[in-house]
Every structure is written in structure tokens, then in C-alpha cells.
Short mmCIF file of the C-alpha atoms (twelve columns), coordinates in Angstrom:
data_MODEL
# 
_entry.id   MODEL 
# 
loop_
_atom_site.group_PDB 
_atom_site.id 
_atom_site.type_symbol 
_atom_site.label_atom_id 
_atom_site.label_alt_id 
_atom_site.label_comp_id 
_atom_site.label_asym_id 
_atom_site.label_seq_id 
_atom_site.Cartn_x 
_atom_site.Cartn_y 
_atom_site.Cartn_z 
_atom_site.pdbx_PDB_model_num 
ATOM 1   C CA . MET A 1   -3.992  52.203  -18.253 1 
ATOM 2   C CA . LYS A 2   -3.198  48.896  -16.762 1 
ATOM 3   C CA . LEU A 3   -6.422  47.006  -15.429 1 
ATOM 4   C CA . ASN A 4   -5.828  45.209  -12.296 1 
ATOM 5   C CA . LYS A 5   -8.227  42.112  -11.651 1 
ATOM 6   C CA . ILE A 6   -9.308  40.787  -8.358  1 
ATOM 7   C CA . SER A 7   -11.465 37.471  -8.024  1 
ATOM 8   C CA . TYR A 8   -13.056 36.111  -5.347  1 
ATOM 9   C CA . PRO A 9   -14.652 32.502  -5.337  1 
ATOM 10  C CA . ILE A 10  -18.734 32.421  -4.878  1 
ATOM 11  C CA . GLU A 11  -20.334 29.132  -4.981  1 
ATOM 12  C CA . LEU A 12  -24.195 29.043  -5.518  1 
ATOM 13  C CA . LYS A 13  -24.570 25.503  -3.872  1 
ATOM 14  C CA . TYR A 14  -27.938 26.815  -2.204  1 
ATOM 15  C CA . LEU A 15  -29.625 25.848  -5.390  1 
ATOM 16  C CA . GLU A 16  -29.122 22.478  -4.668  1 
ATOM 17  C CA . GLU A 17  -31.935 20.349  -3.373  1 
ATOM 18  C CA . GLU A 18  -32.298 19.724  0.502   1 
ATOM 19  C CA . GLY A 19  -30.855 16.450  1.860   1 
ATOM 20  C CA . VAL A 20  -28.088 16.221  -0.521  1 
ATOM 21  C CA . PHE A 21  -24.654 14.867  0.842   1 
ATOM 22  C CA . GLU A 22  -21.451 13.699  -0.354  1 
ATOM 23  C CA . GLY A 23  -18.759 11.812  1.470   1 
ATOM 24  C CA . TYR A 24  -16.150 8.657   1.261   1 
ATOM 25  C CA . ALA A 25  -18.084 5.340   2.140   1 
ATOM 26  C CA . SER A 26  -14.622 3.701   2.470   1 
ATOM 27  C CA . VAL A 27  -10.963 4.971   2.527   1 
ATOM 28  C CA . PHE A 28  -8.260  3.139   0.837   1 
ATOM 29  C CA . GLU A 29  -5.340  1.474   2.899   1 
ATOM 30  C CA . HIS A 30  -6.628  2.810   6.139   1 
ATOM 31  C CA . LEU A 31  -6.795  -0.124  8.762   1 
ATOM 32  C CA . ASP A 32  -10.005 -0.277  10.374  1 
ATOM 33  C CA . ASP A 33  -11.429 -1.562  13.528  1 
ATOM 34  C CA . HIS A 34  -11.728 -5.240  12.228  1 
ATOM 35  C CA . GLY A 35  -8.150  -5.299  11.097  1 
ATOM 36  C CA . ASP A 36  -9.033  -4.818  7.178   1 
ATOM 37  C CA . ARG A 37  -7.583  -2.628  4.753   1 
ATOM 38  C CA . VAL A 38  -9.489  -2.018  1.388   1 
ATOM 39  C CA . VAL A 39  -7.117  -1.516  -1.469  1 
ATOM 40  C CA . LYS A 40  -7.720  0.546   -4.454  1 
ATOM 41  C CA . GLY A 41  -9.734  -1.337  -7.226  1 
ATOM 42  C CA . ALA A 42  -11.676 -3.382  -4.531  1 
ATOM 43  C CA . PHE A 43  -14.909 -1.877  -5.651  1 
ATOM 44  C CA . ILE A 44  -14.545 -1.649  -9.558  1 
ATOM 45  C CA . ASP A 45  -16.433 -5.057  -10.214 1 
ATOM 46  C CA . SER A 46  -19.232 -4.530  -7.860  1 
ATOM 47  C CA . LEU A 47  -19.808 -1.017  -9.069  1 
ATOM 48  C CA . ARG A 48  -19.880 -2.121  -12.705 1 
ATOM 49  C CA . GLN A 49  -22.621 -5.049  -11.907 1 
ATOM 50  C CA . TRP A 50  -24.694 -2.448  -9.778  1 
ATOM 51  C CA . TRP A 51  -24.309 -0.107  -13.000 1 
ATOM 52  C CA . TYR A 52  -25.245 -2.975  -15.466 1 
ATOM 53  C CA . SER A 53  -28.582 -3.873  -13.403 1 
ATOM 54  C CA . GLY A 54  -29.695 -0.271  -13.193 1 
ATOM 55  C CA . GLN A 55  -29.667 -0.290  -9.630  1 
ATOM 56  C CA . VAL A 56  -27.754 1.006   -6.666  1 
ATOM 57  C CA . PRO A 57  -26.706 -0.396  -3.031  1 
ATOM 58  C CA . LYS A 58  -29.333 0.531   -0.542  1 
ATOM 59  C CA . MET A 59  -28.804 3.834   1.731   1 
ATOM 60  C CA . LEU A 60  -29.689 2.283   5.288   1 
ATOM 61  C CA . TRP A 61  -29.443 3.767   8.751   1 
ATOM 62  C CA . GLN A 62  -27.021 2.008   11.043  1 
ATOM 63  C CA . HIS A 63  -26.948 -1.079  8.862   1 
ATOM 64  C CA . ASP A 64  -30.493 -1.631  9.571   1 
ATOM 65  C CA . PRO A 65  -32.016 -3.167  6.472   1 
ATOM 66  C CA . SER A 66  -35.541 -2.275  7.790   1 
ATOM 67  C CA . GLN A 67  -34.522 1.366   7.830   1 
ATOM 68  C CA . PRO A 68  -33.858 2.558   4.194   1 
ATOM 69  C CA . ILE A 69  -33.201 6.479   4.490   1 
ATOM 70  C CA . GLY A 70  -32.142 7.538   0.798   1 
ATOM 71  C CA . VAL A 71  -30.772 6.866   -2.366  1 
ATOM 72  C CA . TRP A 72  -27.419 7.084   -3.972  1 
ATOM 73  C CA . GLU A 73  -27.190 9.287   -6.809  1 
ATOM 74  C CA . SER A 74  -23.559 8.618   -7.582  1 
ATOM 75  C CA . LEU A 75  -20.838 6.064   -6.695  1 
ATOM 76  C CA . GLU A 76  -17.210 5.986   -7.697  1 
ATOM 77  C CA . GLU A 77  -13.794 4.877   -7.050  1 
ATOM 78  C CA . ASP A 78  -11.333 7.653   -6.808  1 
ATOM 79  C CA . GLY A 79  -7.780  7.415   -5.772  1 
ATOM 80  C CA . HIS A 80  -8.863  8.193   -2.078  1 
ATOM 81  C CA . GLY A 81  -11.518 5.677   -1.615  1 
ATOM 82  C CA . LEU A 82  -15.278 4.937   -2.425  1 
ATOM 83  C CA . GLN A 83  -16.731 8.423   -3.255  1 
ATOM 84  C CA . VAL A 84  -20.440 8.757   -2.796  1 
ATOM 85  C CA . LYS A 85  -23.241 11.412  -3.268  1 
ATOM 86  C CA . GLY A 86  -26.396 10.523  -1.964  1 
ATOM 87  C CA . ARG A 87  -29.985 12.281  -1.138  1 
ATOM 88  C CA . LEU A 88  -32.053 11.770  2.069   1 
ATOM 89  C CA . LEU A 89  -35.496 11.200  1.440   1 
ATOM 90  C CA . LEU A 90  -37.144 14.029  3.672   1 
ATOM 91  C CA . ASP A 91  -40.284 12.322  3.552   1 
ATOM 92  C CA . VAL A 92  -39.160 9.588   5.797   1 
ATOM 93  C CA . GLN A 93  -38.964 10.341  9.472   1 
ATOM 94  C CA . ARG A 94  -35.611 8.553   9.792   1 
ATOM 95  C CA . GLY A 95  -34.411 10.713  6.786   1 
ATOM 96  C CA . ARG A 96  -35.444 14.017  8.260   1 
ATOM 97  C CA . GLU A 97  -33.841 12.752  11.718  1 
ATOM 98  C CA . ALA A 98  -30.604 12.090  9.648   1 
ATOM 99  C CA . TYR A 99  -30.494 15.209  8.092   1 
ATOM 100 C CA . ALA A 100 -31.041 17.210  11.015  1 
ATOM 101 C CA . LEU A 101 -27.924 15.421  12.656  1 
ATOM 102 C CA . MET A 102 -25.744 15.773  9.840   1 
ATOM 103 C CA . LYS A 103 -26.378 19.675  9.558   1 
ATOM 104 C CA . ALA A 104 -25.553 19.655  13.279  1 
ATOM 105 C CA . GLY A 105 -22.373 17.689  12.722  1 
ATOM 106 C CA . VAL A 106 -23.455 15.150  15.196  1 
ATOM 107 C CA . LEU A 107 -23.725 12.262  12.284  1 
ATOM 108 C CA . ASP A 108 -20.595 12.290  10.102  1 
ATOM 109 C CA . SER A 109 -19.675 8.909   9.272   1 
ATOM 110 C CA . LEU A 110 -20.354 6.145   6.529   1 
ATOM 111 C CA . SER A 111 -20.166 2.520   6.373   1 
ATOM 112 C CA . ILE A 112 -20.241 -0.208  4.098   1 
ATOM 113 C CA . GLY A 113 -21.785 -3.718  4.013   1 
ATOM 114 C CA . TYR A 114 -20.111 -6.168  1.705   1 
ATOM 115 C CA . ARG A 115 -19.087 -9.613  1.090   1 
ATOM 116 C CA . VAL A 116 -15.491 -10.401 0.770   1 
ATOM 117 C CA . LEU A 117 -14.446 -11.942 -2.633  1 
ATOM 118 C CA . GLU A 118 -10.627 -11.579 -2.562  1 
ATOM 119 C CA . ALA A 119 -8.550  -11.035 0.479   1 
ATOM 120 C CA . ARG A 120 -4.733  -11.424 1.351   1 
ATOM 121 C CA . PRO A 121 -2.958  -11.355 4.818   1 
ATOM 122 C CA . GLY A 122 -1.351  -7.968  5.463   1 
ATOM 123 C CA . LEU A 123 2.077   -7.036  6.677   1 
ATOM 124 C CA . LYS A 124 0.903   -7.317  10.319  1 
ATOM 125 C CA . SER A 125 -0.394  -10.185 12.170  1 
ATOM 126 C CA . GLY A 126 -4.312  -10.244 11.651  1 
ATOM 127 C CA . GLU A 127 -4.663  -7.755  9.037   1 
ATOM 128 C CA . ARG A 128 -6.342  -8.385  5.884   1 
ATOM 129 C CA . LEU A 129 -5.918  -6.591  2.503   1 
ATOM 130 C CA . LEU A 130 -9.325  -6.651  0.935   1 
ATOM 131 C CA . SER A 131 -8.660  -6.543  -3.016  1 
ATOM 132 C CA . LYS A 132 -12.142 -7.270  -4.102  1 
ATOM 133 C CA . LEU A 133 -15.528 -6.750  -2.561  1 
ATOM 134 C CA . GLU A 134 -19.255 -7.173  -3.337  1 
ATOM 135 C CA . LEU A 135 -20.873 -4.065  -2.090  1 
ATOM 136 C CA . HIS A 136 -24.296 -4.853  -0.575  1 
ATOM 137 C CA . GLU A 137 -25.386 -1.487  1.048   1 
ATOM 138 C CA . ILE A 138 -23.971 2.019   2.495   1 
ATOM 139 C CA . SER A 139 -24.929 3.281   5.708   1 
ATOM 140 C CA . LEU A 140 -24.827 6.549   7.610   1 
ATOM 141 C CA . VAL A 141 -23.743 5.344   11.340  1 
ATOM 142 C CA . THR A 142 -22.591 6.762   14.426  1 
ATOM 143 C CA . PHE A 143 -19.413 4.752   14.525  1 
ATOM 144 C CA . PRO A 144 -17.958 3.412   11.606  1 
ATOM 145 C CA . ALA A 145 -15.453 0.710   11.308  1 
ATOM 146 C CA . ASN A 146 -13.318 2.806   8.932   1 
ATOM 147 C CA . ASP A 147 -12.923 6.012   11.236  1 
ATOM 148 C CA . CYS A 148 -11.973 7.898   7.695   1 
ATOM 149 C CA . ALA A 149 -15.141 7.009   6.149   1 
ATOM 150 C CA . LYS A 150 -16.935 10.381  6.364   1 
ATOM 151 C CA . ILE A 151 -19.485 12.826  5.165   1 
ATOM 152 C CA . THR A 152 -17.597 15.724  3.578   1 
ATOM 153 C CA . GLN A 153 -20.379 17.915  2.565   1 
ATOM 154 C CA . VAL A 154 -24.015 18.752  3.451   1 
ATOM 155 C CA . LYS A 155 -25.975 21.043  1.184   1 
ATOM 156 C CA . ARG A 156 -28.395 23.127  3.083   1 
ATOM 157 C CA . LEU A 157 -30.868 25.448  1.562   1 
ATOM 158 C CA . PHE A 158 -31.132 28.481  3.950   1 
ATOM 159 C CA . ASN A 159 -27.840 28.433  5.514   1 
ATOM 160 C CA . GLN A 160 -26.143 28.559  2.258   1 
ATOM 161 C CA . GLU A 161 -28.313 31.442  1.234   1 
ATOM 162 C CA . HIS A 162 -26.744 33.416  4.299   1 
ATOM 163 C CA . ASP A 163 -23.342 32.242  3.368   1 
ATOM 164 C CA . VAL A 164 -23.717 33.439  -0.220  1 
ATOM 165 C CA . ILE A 165 -24.885 36.766  1.099   1 
ATOM 166 C CA . GLN A 166 -21.716 36.875  3.565   1 
ATOM 167 C CA . ARG A 167 -19.520 36.575  0.469   1 
ATOM 168 C CA . ILE A 168 -21.047 38.924  -1.477  1 
ATOM 169 C CA . TYR A 169 -20.901 41.512  1.404   1 
ATOM 170 C CA . ALA A 170 -17.156 40.388  1.530   1 
ATOM 171 C CA . LEU A 171 -16.728 40.830  -2.504  1 
ATOM 172 C CA . VAL A 172 -18.153 44.322  -2.203  1 
ATOM 173 C CA . SER A 173 -15.724 45.374  0.507   1 
ATOM 174 C CA . LEU A 174 -12.589 44.076  -1.485  1 
ATOM 175 C CA . LEU A 175 -13.854 46.197  -4.405  1 
ATOM 176 C CA . ARG A 176 -14.375 49.324  -2.432  1 
ATOM 177 C CA . ASP A 177 -10.918 48.840  -0.973  1 
ATOM 178 C CA . TRP A 178 -9.609  48.243  -4.050  1 
ATOM 179 C CA . SER A 179 -11.008 51.225  -5.902  1 
ATOM 180 C CA . LEU A 180 -9.668  53.442  -3.157  1 
# 
């Protein structure tokens, strides 16, 4: 007798702490509103310096240094850009507000505060290729200069429980159909 197998992906993300989110603070090779393109490798030295210092850049609200709203738990440069994972401080009023806006899909962008260490002219007039940056902070913003710098995932406690239950019901339905 041949056994058939069926698989259905179930992710148990609801165990994650509320306020956790992921995204790209900068996307490589994308022309931003200031005429800049960040190139791959631009953050490597800065990330290394942050790592050696035992600290991370600040997470700010709209680039306002008087409004820190969370902590960055992971920062890494991959082939697409500067990938980040952060946790909003829900004990801070602005952190709770940012979390509510993110869950609703209203706040979906990130932006970096940096100092240019190395740049060269791009192919088009007025364009700069940023090849080495000193990263100071990463902000949650309404309007980013790099419109590809987006929050890609917000982990929610209660809504994710509902999603897992829906997936389990779908799996049970598939198994019933398969056994007929």
C-alpha cells in the first residue's frame, strides 16, 4: 500500500513578543528622493563598529532624537539592503502609538540617519552613489526618502492566534478531503 503525504505550513509566530517587527531600513541601488543610491557594502564597517562597541544605533520616531521608541535586536546587510529586526518599547507612549499604527498598516516605512564617508557621482546628473556610511540611527517614518525601505512584518499576539486557528481548520478540511 502506497502512503500519500500532504503538508500544510503552520507558523507559530504568536509566541513572539508583541511589538516585534522586521523590515529594510535601506534598500540597495534604489534612487531615493535626495538623488542618492546606497550600494551594497556601504554599512559593513559601521555595523562592525557598532558590534565592537556592544551597542546598536538608536530607534527613533521620525528622526527626532528626543523620541526613542524601541531597540534594534538585529541589523545585517544582505543582498537586498540593510535588514533590521526591532522591538518597540510598549511602556513608552510613542512606542504604543507606533505599534498601533504599524498593525493598522498606516506606518510602514523606515529611514536611516547617517554620515556619508565615501560617495561618487552616479550615471545621471545630480545622482550620488553612497559606498560607505556611518550609521547613526534608524527611524520609523511616515514618508521615507527611500520608498522601498519598508516594514515587512509586524508580529501580533492575538491576531496571530486567530490566524493559526484558521490554518488548523484548513488543514483539518484538507485531511478530511484527502481521506475520502
